[in-house]
PDB file of N, CA, C and O in Angstrom:
ATOM      1  N   MET A   1     -36.787 -32.679   7.877  1.00  0.00           N
ATOM      2  CA  MET A   1     -36.903 -32.444   6.802  1.00  0.00           C
ATOM      3  C   MET A   1     -38.300 -31.931   7.069  1.00  0.00           C
ATOM      4  O   MET A   1     -38.948 -32.116   8.099  1.00  0.00           O
ATOM      5  N   ALA A   2     -38.780 -31.058   5.673  1.00  0.00           N
ATOM      6  CA  ALA A   2     -40.165 -30.430   6.310  1.00  0.00           C
ATOM      7  C   ALA A   2     -41.314 -31.204   5.988  1.00  0.00           C
ATOM      8  O   ALA A   2     -41.405 -32.241   5.331  1.00  0.00           O
ATOM      9  N   THR A   3     -42.172 -30.523   6.563  1.00  0.00           N
ATOM     10  CA  THR A   3     -43.331 -31.400   6.648  1.00  0.00           C
ATOM     11  C   THR A   3     -44.646 -30.464   5.977  1.00  0.00           C
ATOM     12  O   THR A   3     -44.785 -29.261   6.199  1.00  0.00           O
ATOM     13  N   GLY A   4     -45.452 -31.189   5.222  1.00  0.00           N
ATOM     14  CA  GLY A   4     -46.469 -30.387   4.730  1.00  0.00           C
ATOM     15  C   GLY A   4     -47.708 -30.357   5.605  1.00  0.00           C
ATOM     16  O   GLY A   4     -47.482 -30.578   6.795  1.00  0.00           O
ATOM     17  N   GLU A   5     -49.083 -30.110   5.236  1.00  0.00           N
ATOM     18  CA  GLU A   5     -50.141 -30.465   5.791  1.00  0.00           C
ATOM     19  C   GLU A   5     -50.617 -31.823   6.294  1.00  0.00           C
ATOM     20  O   GLU A   5     -51.456 -32.013   7.174  1.00  0.00           O
ATOM     21  N   THR A   6     -49.833 -32.891   5.473  1.00  0.00           N
ATOM     22  CA  THR A   6     -50.408 -34.173   5.689  1.00  0.00           C
ATOM     23  C   THR A   6     -49.726 -34.627   6.913  1.00  0.00           C
ATOM     24  O   THR A   6     -50.178 -35.594   7.525  1.00  0.00           O
ATOM     25  N   GLY A   7     -48.389 -33.839   7.428  1.00  0.00           N
ATOM     26  CA  GLY A   7     -47.888 -34.511   8.532  1.00  0.00           C
ATOM     27  C   GLY A   7     -46.470 -35.645   8.133  1.00  0.00           C
ATOM     28  O   GLY A   7     -45.625 -36.052   8.931  1.00  0.00           O
ATOM     29  N   PHE A   8     -46.551 -35.880   7.002  1.00  0.00           N
ATOM     30  CA  PHE A   8     -45.759 -36.315   6.330  1.00  0.00           C
ATOM     31  C   PHE A   8     -44.215 -35.692   5.584  1.00  0.00           C
ATOM     32  O   PHE A   8     -44.383 -34.676   4.910  1.00  0.00           O
ATOM     33  N   SER A   9     -43.404 -35.990   5.629  1.00  0.00           N
ATOM     34  CA  SER A   9     -42.307 -35.097   5.331  1.00  0.00           C
ATOM     35  C   SER A   9     -42.743 -35.024   3.796  1.00  0.00           C
ATOM     36  O   SER A   9     -43.601 -35.793   3.363  1.00  0.00           O
ATOM     37  N   ASP A  10     -42.113 -34.059   2.983  1.00  0.00           N
ATOM     38  CA  ASP A  10     -42.539 -33.519   1.545  1.00  0.00           C
ATOM     39  C   ASP A  10     -42.186 -34.196   0.912  1.00  0.00           C
ATOM     40  O   ASP A  10     -42.840 -34.443  -0.101  1.00  0.00           O
ATOM     41  N   VAL A  11     -40.768 -34.968   1.205  1.00  0.00           N
ATOM     42  CA  VAL A  11     -40.516 -35.803   0.336  1.00  0.00           C
ATOM     43  C   VAL A  11     -41.029 -37.515   0.212  1.00  0.00           C
ATOM     44  O   VAL A  11     -40.803 -38.247  -0.751  1.00  0.00           O
ATOM     45  N   VAL A  12     -41.534 -37.769   1.075  1.00  0.00           N
ATOM     46  CA  VAL A  12     -42.428 -38.972   1.540  1.00  0.00           C
ATOM     47  C   VAL A  12     -43.554 -38.406   0.235  1.00  0.00           C
ATOM     48  O   VAL A  12     -43.636 -38.762  -0.940  1.00  0.00           O
ATOM     49  N   TYR A  13     -44.259 -37.493   0.944  1.00  0.00           N
ATOM     50  CA  TYR A  13     -45.347 -37.391  -0.223  1.00  0.00           C
ATOM     51  C   TYR A  13     -45.074 -37.132  -1.857  1.00  0.00           C
ATOM     52  O   TYR A  13     -45.626 -37.619  -2.843  1.00  0.00           O
ATOM     53  N   ASP A  14     -44.035 -36.202  -1.728  1.00  0.00           N
ATOM     54  CA  ASP A  14     -43.591 -36.216  -3.466  1.00  0.00           C
ATOM     55  C   ASP A  14     -43.671 -37.800  -4.068  1.00  0.00           C
ATOM     56  O   ASP A  14     -44.379 -38.190  -4.995  1.00  0.00           O
ATOM     57  N   LEU A  15     -42.654 -38.642  -3.191  1.00  0.00           N
ATOM     58  CA  LEU A  15     -42.521 -39.793  -3.775  1.00  0.00           C
ATOM     59  C   LEU A  15     -43.737 -40.640  -3.786  1.00  0.00           C
ATOM     60  O   LEU A  15     -44.046 -41.093  -4.888  1.00  0.00           O
ATOM     61  N   ILE A  16     -44.516 -40.954  -2.735  1.00  0.00           N
ATOM     62  CA  ILE A  16     -46.427 -41.337  -2.975  1.00  0.00           C
ATOM     63  C   ILE A  16     -46.408 -40.952  -3.923  1.00  0.00           C
ATOM     64  O   ILE A  16     -46.252 -41.773  -4.827  1.00  0.00           O
ATOM     65  N   SER A  17     -46.561 -39.426  -4.309  1.00  0.00           N
ATOM     66  CA  SER A  17     -47.630 -39.106  -5.164  1.00  0.00           C
ATOM     67  C   SER A  17     -46.771 -39.293  -7.170  1.00  0.00           C
ATOM     68  O   SER A  17     -47.426 -39.446  -8.201  1.00  0.00           O
ATOM     69  N   VAL A  18     -45.448 -39.214  -7.075  1.00  0.00           N
ATOM     70  CA  VAL A  18     -44.819 -39.870  -8.180  1.00  0.00           C
ATOM     71  C   VAL A  18     -45.494 -41.478  -8.171  1.00  0.00           C
ATOM     72  O   VAL A  18     -45.977 -41.970  -9.191  1.00  0.00           O
ATOM     73  N   GLN A  19     -45.452 -42.046  -7.129  1.00  0.00           N
ATOM     74  CA  GLN A  19     -45.756 -43.727  -7.336  1.00  0.00           C
ATOM     75  C   GLN A  19     -47.069 -43.761  -7.791  1.00  0.00           C
ATOM     76  O   GLN A  19     -47.346 -44.415  -8.796  1.00  0.00           O
ATOM     77  N   TYR A  20     -48.079 -43.011  -7.055  1.00  0.00           N
ATOM     78  CA  TYR A  20     -49.147 -43.258  -7.501  1.00  0.00           C
ATOM     79  C   TYR A  20     -49.226 -42.914  -8.932  1.00  0.00           C
ATOM     80  O   TYR A  20     -49.584 -43.840  -9.659  1.00  0.00           O
ATOM     81  N   HIS A  21     -49.003 -41.928  -9.424  1.00  0.00           N
ATOM     82  CA  HIS A  21     -49.680 -41.597 -10.583  1.00  0.00           C
ATOM     83  C   HIS A  21     -48.808 -42.420 -11.733  1.00  0.00           C
ATOM     84  O   HIS A  21     -49.366 -42.451 -12.830  1.00  0.00           O
ATOM     85  N   ALA A  22     -47.355 -43.181 -11.638  1.00  0.00           N
ATOM     86  CA  ALA A  22     -46.676 -43.741 -12.041  1.00  0.00           C
ATOM     87  C   ALA A  22     -47.651 -44.945 -12.370  1.00  0.00           C
ATOM     88  O   ALA A  22     -47.741 -45.224 -13.566  1.00  0.00           O
ATOM     89  N   LEU A  23     -48.352 -45.656 -11.525  1.00  0.00           N
ATOM     90  CA  LEU A  23     -49.157 -46.743 -11.363  1.00  0.00           C
ATOM     91  C   LEU A  23     -50.521 -46.443 -11.863  1.00  0.00           C
ATOM     92  O   LEU A  23     -51.222 -47.385 -12.231  1.00  0.00           O
ATOM     93  N   LYS A  24     -50.971 -45.221 -11.915  1.00  0.00           N
ATOM     94  CA  LYS A  24     -52.330 -45.047 -12.548  1.00  0.00           C
ATOM     95  C   LYS A  24     -52.067 -45.087 -13.725  1.00  0.00           C
ATOM     96  O   LYS A  24     -52.796 -45.774 -14.440  1.00  0.00           O
ATOM     97  N   ALA A  25     -50.804 -44.279 -14.386  1.00  0.00           N
ATOM     98  CA  ALA A  25     -51.006 -44.115 -15.579  1.00  0.00           C
ATOM     99  C   ALA A  25     -50.458 -45.700 -16.586  1.00  0.00           C
ATOM    100  O   ALA A  25     -50.774 -46.021 -17.732  1.00  0.00           O
ATOM    101  N   GLY A  26     -49.583 -46.389 -15.613  1.00  0.00           N
ATOM    102  CA  GLY A  26     -49.253 -47.872 -16.271  1.00  0.00           C
ATOM    103  C   GLY A  26     -50.699 -48.641 -16.269  1.00  0.00           C
ATOM    104  O   GLY A  26     -50.912 -49.610 -16.998  1.00  0.00           O
ATOM    105  N   HIS A  27     -51.534 -48.174 -15.490  1.00  0.00           N
ATOM    106  CA  HIS A  27     -53.008 -49.260 -15.626  1.00  0.00           C
ATOM    107  C   HIS A  27     -53.549 -48.624 -16.840  1.00  0.00           C
ATOM    108  O   HIS A  27     -53.905 -49.383 -17.741  1.00  0.00           O
ATOM    109  N   ASP A  28     -53.692 -47.102 -17.043  1.00  0.00           N
ATOM    110  CA  ASP A  28     -54.082 -46.789 -18.164  1.00  0.00           C
ATOM    111  C   ASP A  28     -53.380 -47.206 -19.556  1.00  0.00           C
ATOM    112  O   ASP A  28     -54.141 -47.404 -20.503  1.00  0.00           O
ATOM    113  N   TYR A  29     -52.379 -47.315 -19.704  1.00  0.00           N
ATOM    114  CA  TYR A  29     -51.693 -47.542 -21.018  1.00  0.00           C
ATOM    115  C   TYR A  29     -51.875 -49.058 -21.268  1.00  0.00           C
ATOM    116  O   TYR A  29     -51.729 -49.485 -22.414  1.00  0.00           O
ATOM    117  N   GLY A  30     -52.161 -49.824 -20.331  1.00  0.00           N
ATOM    118  CA  GLY A  30     -52.697 -51.283 -20.897  1.00  0.00           C
ATOM    119  C   GLY A  30     -54.033 -50.877 -21.755  1.00  0.00           C
ATOM    120  O   GLY A  30     -54.508 -51.783 -22.439  1.00  0.00           O
ATOM    121  N   GLN A  31     -54.597 -49.773 -21.780  1.00  0.00           N
ATOM    122  CA  GLN A  31     -56.250 -49.757 -22.724  1.00  0.00           C
ATOM    123  C   GLN A  31     -55.331 -48.858 -23.740  1.00  0.00           C
ATOM    124  O   GLN A  31     -55.578 -49.189 -24.900  1.00  0.00           O
ATOM    125  N   TYR A  32     -54.424 -47.903 -23.665  1.00  0.00           N
ATOM    126  CA  TYR A  32     -53.635 -47.459 -25.078  1.00  0.00           C
ATOM    127  C   TYR A  32     -52.984 -48.393 -25.818  1.00  0.00           C
ATOM    128  O   TYR A  32     -52.843 -48.154 -27.018  1.00  0.00           O
ATOM    129  N   VAL A  33     -52.471 -49.611 -25.276  1.00  0.00           N
ATOM    130  CA  VAL A  33     -52.010 -50.767 -26.001  1.00  0.00           C
ATOM    131  C   VAL A  33     -52.892 -51.267 -26.676  1.00  0.00           C
ATOM    132  O   VAL A  33     -52.668 -51.212 -27.885  1.00  0.00           O
ATOM    133  N   ARG A  34     -54.321 -51.996 -26.222  1.00  0.00           N
ATOM    134  CA  ARG A  34     -55.527 -52.636 -26.525  1.00  0.00           C
ATOM    135  C   ARG A  34     -55.615 -51.835 -28.006  1.00  0.00           C
ATOM    136  O   ARG A  34     -55.433 -52.361 -29.104  1.00  0.00           O
ATOM    137  N   ASP A  35     -55.957 -50.353 -27.733  1.00  0.00           N
ATOM    138  CA  ASP A  35     -56.470 -49.444 -28.766  1.00  0.00           C
ATOM    139  C   ASP A  35     -55.763 -49.673 -30.226  1.00  0.00           C
ATOM    140  O   ASP A  35     -56.201 -50.009 -31.326  1.00  0.00           O
ATOM    141  N   ALA A  36     -54.321 -49.297 -29.667  1.00  0.00           N
ATOM    142  CA  ALA A  36     -52.913 -49.304 -30.812  1.00  0.00           C
ATOM    143  C   ALA A  36     -53.046 -50.370 -31.657  1.00  0.00           C
ATOM    144  O   ALA A  36     -53.014 -50.252 -32.882  1.00  0.00           O
ATOM    145  N   GLU A  37     -53.257 -51.840 -30.830  1.00  0.00           N
ATOM    146  CA  GLU A  37     -53.534 -52.904 -31.241  1.00  0.00           C
ATOM    147  C   GLU A  37     -54.624 -53.243 -32.166  1.00  0.00           C
ATOM    148  O   GLU A  37     -54.348 -53.770 -33.244  1.00  0.00           O
ATOM    149  N   ASN A  38     -56.087 -52.934 -31.771  1.00  0.00           N
ATOM    150  CA  ASN A  38     -57.096 -52.799 -32.273  1.00  0.00           C
ATOM    151  C   ASN A  38     -57.026 -51.928 -33.424  1.00  0.00           C
ATOM    152  O   ASN A  38     -57.783 -52.284 -34.327  1.00  0.00           O
ATOM    153  N   ALA A  39     -56.301 -50.828 -33.675  1.00  0.00           N
ATOM    154  CA  ALA A  39     -56.376 -50.328 -34.815  1.00  0.00           C
ATOM    155  C   ALA A  39     -55.234 -50.570 -35.721  1.00  0.00           C
ATOM    156  O   ALA A  39     -55.070 -49.829 -36.690  1.00  0.00           O
ATOM    157  N   GLY A  40     -54.424 -51.561 -35.476  1.00  0.00           N
ATOM    158  CA  GLY A  40     -53.443 -52.154 -36.456  1.00  0.00           C
ATOM    159  C   GLY A  40     -52.136 -51.468 -36.335  1.00  0.00           C
ATOM    160  O   GLY A  40     -51.267 -51.702 -37.175  1.00  0.00           O
ATOM    161  N   LYS A  41     -51.932 -50.676 -35.402  1.00  0.00           N
ATOM    162  CA  LYS A  41     -50.517 -49.705 -35.138  1.00  0.00           C
ATOM    163  C   LYS A  41     -49.560 -50.402 -34.312  1.00  0.00           C
ATOM    164  O   LYS A  41     -49.191 -49.904 -33.248  1.00  0.00           O
ATOM    165  N   GLN A  42     -49.122 -51.533 -34.725  1.00  0.00           N
ATOM    166  CA  GLN A  42     -47.985 -52.048 -33.537  1.00  0.00           C
ATOM    167  C   GLN A  42     -47.003 -51.397 -33.299  1.00  0.00           C
ATOM    168  O   GLN A  42     -46.563 -51.475 -32.153  1.00  0.00           O
ATOM    169  N   GLU A  43     -46.311 -50.530 -34.277  1.00  0.00           N
ATOM    170  CA  GLU A  43     -45.332 -49.663 -33.647  1.00  0.00           C
ATOM    171  C   GLU A  43     -45.743 -48.865 -32.368  1.00  0.00           C
ATOM    172  O   GLU A  43     -45.034 -48.861 -31.361  1.00  0.00           O
ATOM    173  N   ILE A  44     -47.381 -47.929 -32.498  1.00  0.00           N
ATOM    174  CA  ILE A  44     -47.666 -47.338 -31.440  1.00  0.00           C
ATOM    175  C   ILE A  44     -47.988 -48.324 -30.078  1.00  0.00           C
ATOM    176  O   ILE A  44     -47.929 -47.938 -28.911  1.00  0.00           O
ATOM    177  N   ALA A  45     -48.248 -49.328 -30.417  1.00  0.00           N
ATOM    178  CA  ALA A  45     -48.680 -50.134 -29.266  1.00  0.00           C
ATOM    179  C   ALA A  45     -47.230 -50.565 -28.466  1.00  0.00           C
ATOM    180  O   ALA A  45     -47.147 -50.754 -27.253  1.00  0.00           O
ATOM    181  N   ASP A  46     -46.033 -50.680 -29.516  1.00  0.00           N
ATOM    182  CA  ASP A  46     -44.922 -51.048 -28.677  1.00  0.00           C
ATOM    183  C   ASP A  46     -44.506 -49.774 -27.640  1.00  0.00           C
ATOM    184  O   ASP A  46     -44.099 -49.824 -26.479  1.00  0.00           O
ATOM    185  N   PHE A  47     -44.762 -48.653 -28.491  1.00  0.00           N
ATOM    186  CA  PHE A  47     -44.257 -47.293 -27.658  1.00  0.00           C
ATOM    187  C   PHE A  47     -45.032 -47.416 -26.537  1.00  0.00           C
ATOM    188  O   PHE A  47     -44.506 -47.270 -25.434  1.00  0.00           O
ATOM    189  N   PHE A  48     -46.294 -47.681 -26.650  1.00  0.00           N
ATOM    190  CA  PHE A  48     -47.038 -47.531 -24.984  1.00  0.00           C
ATOM    191  C   PHE A  48     -46.566 -48.714 -24.385  1.00  0.00           C
ATOM    192  O   PHE A  48     -46.959 -48.787 -23.220  1.00  0.00           O
ATOM    193  N   ARG A  49     -45.725 -49.872 -24.810  1.00  0.00           N
ATOM    194  CA  ARG A  49     -45.373 -50.894 -23.830  1.00  0.00           C
ATOM    195  C   ARG A  49     -44.157 -50.065 -23.168  1.00  0.00           C
ATOM    196  O   ARG A  49     -44.002 -49.842 -21.967  1.00  0.00           O
ATOM    197  N   THR A  50     -43.498 -49.744 -24.023  1.00  0.00           N
ATOM    198  CA  THR A  50     -42.336 -49.040 -23.674  1.00  0.00           C
ATOM    199  C   THR A  50     -42.391 -48.265 -22.341  1.00  0.00           C
ATOM    200  O   THR A  50     -41.780 -48.380 -21.279  1.00  0.00           O
ATOM    201  N   VAL A  51     -43.628 -47.193 -22.923  1.00  0.00           N
ATOM    202  CA  VAL A  51     -43.828 -45.950 -21.440  1.00  0.00           C
ATOM    203  C   VAL A  51     -44.288 -46.621 -20.422  1.00  0.00           C
ATOM    204  O   VAL A  51     -44.196 -46.005 -19.360  1.00  0.00           O
ATOM    205  N   MET A  52     -44.843 -47.869 -20.347  1.00  0.00           N
ATOM    206  CA  MET A  52     -46.028 -48.379 -19.399  1.00  0.00           C
ATOM    207  C   MET A  52     -44.568 -49.132 -18.219  1.00  0.00           C
ATOM    208  O   MET A  52     -44.477 -49.064 -16.993  1.00  0.00           O
ATOM    209  N   GLU A  53     -43.643 -49.785 -19.220  1.00  0.00           N
ATOM    210  CA  GLU A  53     -42.219 -50.009 -18.564  1.00  0.00           C
ATOM    211  C   GLU A  53     -41.592 -49.057 -17.297  1.00  0.00           C
ATOM    212  O   GLU A  53     -41.546 -49.144 -16.070  1.00  0.00           O
ATOM    213  N   GLU A  54     -41.159 -48.142 -18.289  1.00  0.00           N
ATOM    214  CA  GLU A  54     -40.867 -46.788 -17.587  1.00  0.00           C
ATOM    215  C   GLU A  54     -41.378 -46.871 -16.591  1.00  0.00           C
ATOM    216  O   GLU A  54     -40.886 -47.374 -15.582  1.00  0.00           O
ATOM    217  N   ASP A  55     -42.748 -46.260 -16.729  1.00  0.00           N
ATOM    218  CA  ASP A  55     -43.487 -45.944 -15.389  1.00  0.00           C
ATOM    219  C   ASP A  55     -43.151 -47.061 -14.046  1.00  0.00           C
ATOM    220  O   ASP A  55     -42.797 -46.913 -12.876  1.00  0.00           O
ATOM    221  N   SER A  56     -43.507 -48.338 -15.006  1.00  0.00           N
ATOM    222  CA  SER A  56     -43.147 -49.444 -13.602  1.00  0.00           C
ATOM    223  C   SER A  56     -42.012 -49.134 -13.145  1.00  0.00           C
ATOM    224  O   SER A  56     -41.848 -49.107 -11.925  1.00  0.00           O
ATOM    225  N   ARG A  57     -41.141 -48.879 -13.883  1.00  0.00           N
ATOM    226  CA  ARG A  57     -39.825 -49.170 -13.116  1.00  0.00           C
ATOM    227  C   ARG A  57     -39.718 -47.604 -12.231  1.00  0.00           C
ATOM    228  O   ARG A  57     -39.099 -47.477 -11.175  1.00  0.00           O
ATOM    229  N   ARG A  58     -40.281 -46.770 -12.758  1.00  0.00           N
ATOM    230  CA  ARG A  58     -40.426 -45.243 -12.035  1.00  0.00           C
ATOM    231  C   ARG A  58     -40.942 -45.742 -10.355  1.00  0.00           C
ATOM    232  O   ARG A  58     -40.344 -45.556  -9.295  1.00  0.00           O
ATOM    233  N   ALA A  59     -42.245 -46.414 -10.602  1.00  0.00           N
ATOM    234  CA  ALA A  59     -42.811 -46.764  -9.336  1.00  0.00           C
ATOM    235  C   ALA A  59     -42.128 -47.444  -8.171  1.00  0.00           C
ATOM    236  O   ALA A  59     -42.089 -47.068  -7.000  1.00  0.00           O
ATOM    237  N   ALA A  60     -41.429 -48.865  -8.902  1.00  0.00           N
ATOM    238  CA  ALA A  60     -40.525 -49.748  -8.234  1.00  0.00           C
ATOM    239  C   ALA A  60     -39.577 -48.689  -7.694  1.00  0.00           C
ATOM    240  O   ALA A  60     -39.449 -48.794  -6.474  1.00  0.00           O
ATOM    241  N   GLN A  61     -38.932 -47.780  -8.193  1.00  0.00           N
ATOM    242  CA  GLN A  61     -37.791 -46.986  -7.790  1.00  0.00           C
ATOM    243  C   GLN A  61     -38.479 -46.133  -6.326  1.00  0.00           C
ATOM    244  O   GLN A  61     -37.869 -46.179  -5.257  1.00  0.00           O
ATOM    245  N   CYS A  62     -39.837 -45.359  -6.474  1.00  0.00           N
ATOM    246  CA  CYS A  62     -39.833 -44.839  -5.588  1.00  0.00           C
ATOM    247  C   CYS A  62     -40.584 -45.790  -4.372  1.00  0.00           C
ATOM    248  O   CYS A  62     -40.802 -45.280  -3.274  1.00  0.00           O
ATOM    249  N   HIS A  63     -40.976 -47.272  -4.668  1.00  0.00           N
ATOM    250  CA  HIS A  63     -41.182 -48.170  -3.326  1.00  0.00           C
ATOM    251  C   HIS A  63     -39.865 -48.553  -2.859  1.00  0.00           C
ATOM    252  O   HIS A  63     -39.973 -48.853  -1.669  1.00  0.00           O
ATOM    253  N   LYS A  64     -38.610 -48.685  -3.279  1.00  0.00           N
ATOM    254  CA  LYS A  64     -37.688 -48.524  -2.920  1.00  0.00           C
ATOM    255  C   LYS A  64     -36.993 -47.222  -1.721  1.00  0.00           C
ATOM    256  O   LYS A  64     -36.312 -47.455  -0.722  1.00  0.00           O
ATOM    257  N   TYR A  65     -37.410 -45.970  -2.205  1.00  0.00           N
ATOM    258  CA  TYR A  65     -37.242 -45.070  -1.383  1.00  0.00           C
ATOM    259  C   TYR A  65     -37.975 -44.881  -0.395  1.00  0.00           C
ATOM    260  O   TYR A  65     -37.647 -44.356   0.668  1.00  0.00           O
ATOM    261  N   LEU A  66     -39.073 -45.329  -0.717  1.00  0.00           N
ATOM    262  CA  LEU A  66     -40.079 -45.319   0.472  1.00  0.00           C
ATOM    263  C   LEU A  66     -40.084 -46.123   1.809  1.00  0.00           C
ATOM    264  O   LEU A  66     -40.443 -45.742   2.923  1.00  0.00           O
ATOM    265  N   ALA A  67     -39.460 -47.663   1.306  1.00  0.00           N
ATOM    266  CA  ALA A  67     -39.099 -48.362   2.131  1.00  0.00           C
ATOM    267  C   ALA A  67     -37.727 -47.959   2.900  1.00  0.00           C
ATOM    268  O   ALA A  67     -37.730 -48.273   4.090  1.00  0.00           O
ATOM    269  N   GLN A  68     -36.497 -47.285   2.402  1.00  0.00           N
ATOM    270  CA  GLN A  68     -35.738 -46.554   3.038  1.00  0.00           C
ATOM    271  C   GLN A  68     -35.900 -45.685   4.272  1.00  0.00           C
ATOM    272  O   GLN A  68     -35.267 -45.727   5.327  1.00  0.00           O
ATOM    273  N   LEU A  69     -36.902 -44.879   3.894  1.00  0.00           N
ATOM    274  CA  LEU A  69     -37.519 -43.907   4.402  1.00  0.00           C
ATOM    275  C   LEU A  69     -38.305 -44.545   5.787  1.00  0.00           C
ATOM    276  O   LEU A  69     -37.981 -44.228   6.932  1.00  0.00           O
ATOM    277  N   SER A  70     -39.215 -45.344   5.508  1.00  0.00           N
ATOM    278  CA  SER A  70     -40.226 -45.714   6.176  1.00  0.00           C
ATOM    279  C   SER A  70     -39.767 -46.077   8.042  1.00  0.00           C
ATOM    280  O   SER A  70     -38.720 -46.631   8.378  1.00  0.00           O
ATOM    281  N   GLY A  71     -40.378 -45.805   8.583  1.00  0.00           N
ATOM    282  CA  GLY A  71     -40.059 -45.769  10.034  1.00  0.00           C
ATOM    283  C   GLY A  71     -38.735 -44.745  10.407  1.00  0.00           C
ATOM    284  O   GLY A  71     -38.227 -45.126  11.461  1.00  0.00           O
ATOM    285  N   THR A  72     -38.179 -43.793   9.948  1.00  0.00           N
ATOM    286  CA  THR A  72     -37.230 -43.033  10.259  1.00  0.00           C
ATOM    287  C   THR A  72     -37.774 -41.736  10.713  1.00  0.00           C
ATOM    288  O   THR A  72     -38.967 -41.477  10.551  1.00  0.00           O
ATOM    289  N   GLU A  73     -37.066 -41.021  11.198  1.00  0.00           N
ATOM    290  CA  GLU A  73     -37.314 -39.717  11.418  1.00  0.00           C
ATOM    291  C   GLU A  73     -37.862 -38.880   9.830  1.00  0.00           C
ATOM    292  O   GLU A  73     -38.851 -38.156   9.715  1.00  0.00           O
ATOM    293  N   ASP A  74     -37.019 -39.204   8.903  1.00  0.00           N
ATOM    294  CA  ASP A  74     -36.878 -38.505   7.681  1.00  0.00           C
ATOM    295  C   ASP A  74     -38.513 -38.781   7.035  1.00  0.00           C
ATOM    296  O   ASP A  74     -38.931 -37.987   6.192  1.00  0.00           O
ATOM    297  N   ALA A  75     -39.354 -39.899   7.470  1.00  0.00           N
ATOM    298  CA  ALA A  75     -40.524 -40.085   7.025  1.00  0.00           C
ATOM    299  C   ALA A  75     -41.507 -38.711   7.523  1.00  0.00           C
ATOM    300  O   ALA A  75     -42.504 -38.552   6.818  1.00  0.00           O
ATOM    301  N   GLY A  76     -41.353 -37.879   8.471  1.00  0.00           N
ATOM    302  CA  GLY A  76     -41.992 -37.302   9.272  1.00  0.00           C
ATOM    303  C   GLY A  76     -42.750 -37.798  10.693  1.00  0.00           C
ATOM    304  O   GLY A  76     -42.627 -38.964  11.068  1.00  0.00           O
ATOM    305  N   PRO A  77     -43.424 -36.967  11.339  1.00  0.00           N
ATOM    306  CA  PRO A  77     -44.282 -37.383  12.587  1.00  0.00           C
ATOM    307  C   PRO A  77     -45.333 -38.381  12.145  1.00  0.00           C
ATOM    308  O   PRO A  77     -45.569 -39.235  13.000  1.00  0.00           O
ATOM    309  N   ALA A  78     -45.946 -38.472  11.145  1.00  0.00           N
ATOM    310  CA  ALA A  78     -47.065 -38.970  10.866  1.00  0.00           C
ATOM    311  C   ALA A  78     -46.385 -40.714  11.238  1.00  0.00           C
ATOM    312  O   ALA A  78     -47.274 -41.557  11.348  1.00  0.00           O
ATOM    313  N   VAL A  79     -45.231 -41.125  11.382  1.00  0.00           N
ATOM    314  CA  VAL A  79     -44.706 -42.638  11.545  1.00  0.00           C
ATOM    315  C   VAL A  79     -44.853 -42.842  13.191  1.00  0.00           C
ATOM    316  O   VAL A  79     -44.850 -43.896  13.827  1.00  0.00           O
ATOM    317  N   GLN A  80     -44.976 -41.553  13.632  1.00  0.00           N
ATOM    318  CA  GLN A  80     -44.585 -41.855  15.319  1.00  0.00           C
ATOM    319  C   GLN A  80     -45.280 -42.518  15.985  1.00  0.00           C
ATOM    320  O   GLN A  80     -44.994 -42.722  17.165  1.00  0.00           O
TER     321      GLN A  80
END
């Protein structure tokens, strides 16, 4: 696998990036849910909950793939 400037494989870096952004967004969506509920917009609050659940699943899938790659040559030279 190709490695970028980080020393990790591009795929590992990409998975970490997607996981980070999914987790960060999930944290932010909690505020969006509260904002919608405070505005009396339950349907919108439910939408934000759905989006939050999707990002949570996305982060968990990244975690699974990262665990599979951890300690393997596919992870890149930084794990040596």
